C-alpha positions in Angstrom: 11.9 -7.4 12.3 11.3 -6.8 8.5 11.6 -3.0 9.0 15.0 -3.5 10.7 16.1 -5.6 7.7 14.9 -3.0 5.2 16.7 -0.2 7.1 19.9 -2.3 7.5 20.0 -3.1 3.8 19.4 0.5 2.9 22.4 1.5 5.1 24.4 -1.0 3.0 23.2 0.5 -0.3 20.6 -2.1 -1.1 17.0 -1.2 -2.0 14.4 -3.5 -0.5 10.7 -3.4 0.6 8.1 -5.6 2.2 5.4 -7.3 0.0 2.9 -9.5 1.7 5.2 -10.2 4.7 8.2 -11.1 2.5 11.3 -9.0 2.2 11.8 -8.2 -1.5 15.1 -7.1 -3.0 14.7 -5.8 -6.6 17.5 -6.7 -8.9 18.1 -5.2 -12.4 18.0 -7.5 -15.4 21.7 -6.8 -15.9 22.4 -8.2 -12.4 20.3 -11.3 -13.0 23.4 -13.1 -14.3 25.0 -12.7 -10.9 22.0 -13.8 -8.7 24.0 -16.4 -6.9 26.6 -13.8 -5.8 23.9 -11.3 -4.9 21.9 -13.8 -2.9 25.0 -14.9 -0.9 25.8 -11.3 -0.1 22.2 -10.5 1.0 22.1 -13.7 3.1 25.3 -12.7 4.8 24.0 -9.2 5.6 20.7 -10.6 6.9 22.4 -13.2 9.1 24.4 -10.3 10.7 21.2 -8.9 12.1 19.6 -12.2 12.8 16.9 -11.9 10.1 15.7 -15.4 9.4 12.3 -14.7 7.8 11.4 -15.1 4.1 13.1 -13.0 1.5 13.3 -12.9 -2.2 15.3 -11.4 -5.1 13.1 -10.0 -7.9 15.1 -9.7 -11.1 12.2 -8.4 -13.1 10.9 -5.7 -10.7 12.4 -2.8 -12.6 11.2 -4.0 -16.0 7.7 -4.5 -14.7 7.7 -1.2 -13.0 8.9 0.6 -16.1 6.3 -1.0 -18.3 3.5 -0.1 -15.8 4.7 3.6 -15.9 4.6 3.5 -19.7 1.1 2.2 -19.6 0.0 5.1 -17.3 1.2 7.7 -19.8 -0.3 6.2 -23.0 
């Protein structure tokens, strides 16, 4: 079911992935101010396909990922 949700979100222009059985949607720090709106939109999309498992927005994913890349190249 989680694979179906990831594919459906991708079809709707939303990046997502599975981490430890939870659907994770990375959100940029600029979008963090609109988390309520984004969460409602994601919830609506997931309800359309009957996805009722755990999911999470990660507003710091890109920042952490960028800092890890920087550490690799030091």
